[in-house]
N, C-alpha and C positions, 0 to 999 in steps of 0.2 A: 084844693091844689091839684093843678093839672100837670098832666104827664110830663110835659115838658121843662116844668119847673123842678122835679124830683131828681135829676142828674145833678143839679146844682145843689140843691138841699143836704144829698149825700155826701157830695165833695165837701162840704162846708163841715159837716158833722164828723167825717174823718179827719180833716185838718185839726180841729178843735178837739179830738181825743188824742192826737198825736202832740198837740202841744201841752196839753194837761200830763201825759204819760212822761215827756222828755225830763222835768225835774225830777221826778220820783227815781228816774233811772239813774240820773246823775248823782243822786243822793246816796243812792246804793252803792254806786261806783266809789263813791269818797269815804263812805263807811268802810268798805272793804280795803280801801288804800290806807286809812289810818290804822285797821288792825294789822295790816301788813307791817307797817311802819313801827308798830309797838311791838311786834314781836321781833323784828330785827334789832331794835335797841336792845331788847333783852337779851337777844343772842349776843350781840356784842358786847353787852356788860359782863355776861358768863366767860365769854372767851378773854376777856381783858383781866379778870380775875383769876382765870385758871393760869393764863400766861404769867401774871405777877407772881403767883404761887411757885410755877415752875423755875423763874429766874431767882426767887429766892432760895429755893431748893439747889440750883445748880451754882449759887454765889457760897453756899455753905459747903457744898462739894469741893468747890475750888481752893476753898481757905484751907480746907482739911489736905488738899493736894499740896499746896503749897508749903503747909506746916510739914507734911512726909518729905518734900523736898530738900528743906531747910534742916531736918533731922538728916537725911543722907549727907546733905554737904558737911554737916558735922561729923558725921562718920569717917567721911572721906578724910578731913582733915586730921581726925585721929589716927586713922591709918597713917597718914602722912608723918605724924610723929613716929612712927615706926620703920620707917623707910631707910633711916640710917643710923649707925651706931651712935648711940647717947641721945637719941631722940626720945622725948616723951619721957615717963616715968620709969623708976626702977623695975617695974613690975611687966612693963612691955617686952616683948619678944625682941630678941636681937636681930637685927638687920641679916639677910643671908650673907653667906661669905664663900669666895671664889680662892681657888688657889694661885691664882695669877693675879699679882699685886697690880698691875695696870689695869688689868680687866676690872677688880675691883675699885680702883680709884675712879674709873669712869663711871662706873655704877652710883658711887657715893657722890660724885659731884652733881649728877642729876636728882639724886634723892635728898639732896641738901638743898636744891632749888624749890623743890617740892613741899620739903617741908616748912620753908621759909614763906610760901605762898607765892613763889614765883612759877605758876603753873604753864604759862607761855615756854619760858626757858626751859622748865623740868620736861615737858614733852619733847622739845628739840633734843634735849640729854637723851632720854631714855629712848628715842626713835634712833639716834646716832648710835646708842649702845646695841640696840637689837641689831641694827644694821651691820655692826663691826663685829658683835659675837653672838650669830644666830644659835650657836650649838650650846652656850654657856648654862650651867645651872643656875644663874640669876635670870635668864630670858624670861621665863614665866612671870617672876615678880615685875621686871621692868616692862613687861607688856601690860600689866595690869594697872601700873602707875602711869604707864602712858595714856592708858584709857581714863583713869580718873583724874588727870591733869588736862586731857582735852575735854571731859565733862565740865570742870570747874573753869576753864576759860571759855567755855561757851561754845566748843566746837563739837556740837552733838552728833552730827553725823559721823566724823571722824572717830568720836569716842565709841558710837555703836559699832562700827567697822573693827575698831581694835579690840572691844570686847569679846564680840562673836567669833572673832579668828582665834583668840585665847580659849574660847569655851570649845570650839570644833576642835582646834588642834591638841588642847590639855584638857577633855572632859573630867579628868579625876583630880586636876589641880585642886587643891583646897581654896582657892579664891575663885574657882569657877562659879559657883552660886553669887556669890558677892559681884562677879563682873555681870552676871544676868542682872542684878539689881540696878546696877548702873545703867545697863540697856535700857531696862524699862523707865528709869528717871529721865534718861535721855530722849525716849519716846513720848513721854508726858510734856516735856519742853516742847517737843515738835508738833504736839496738839494729834499724836497718833496713839489714840486710846486703844485701838484694837490691838495694835503691836504690844504695847506695854501690858495688855491682858495675857497675851499669849506668852510673853517672856516671863511673867510672874507665875502663869500656871505651869511653866516648863520647870522653874525652879521647884514647885511643889512636888511636880510629879518624878522630875530626875534627882532631886536632893531633897528627901522629905525629912531626912533627921537633921537638916543643917539649920542654924539659927537664921539664917537668909529665908527659909521656908515660912517661919513664922511671920516674918516682916512683910513676905509676898501676900500671906493669907488676908493681914489687916489691910495691906494696901488694896487688894482686889477688892474690898467691900467698897473703895470710894470710887472706884471706875464704873 
């Protein structure tokens, strides 16, 4: 072979080598892509299984929360039976009394609305009572039942404001821990779980010997 033919031969040889190498490189790339796809599918499957488990756990927690809220509503209705004379059974405490017959009548009218499940009307009645008799011995009870009426009629923000005001102004009131329980229930209804936890923790801290503290402990486990 002459020197003039050698460049052409070398070029042909290189082209042949590149042509043969191309399918091998393509096959290597396809294998890597297949492995990546399989790994991705495995990861997606694991994530879906984890998400499904998390959803089931969340559903269980929400069911328990709804049960707790239903229990609280029942408790509020029971309290409503005590809001006026003659309500509830014979062992229920008597409604608070005032020395002013007119004042007592206004309170009892609102309490009767509450006891009969007319919560919107009860809220209006208790709010009017508080406005008319801010210094009455019945004002603390009226404020508690105002907040309870607001909760029962789904005015959750209004209920929070009313109950928090009660606790702030009357921290030693026997109803203060119950008021905070209602606040926590309002916050749960508003999906404010952080606020609900804070309210429940406050009951345990400030009113450790109250029945509401035990309820708060069990409710905290669900949040």
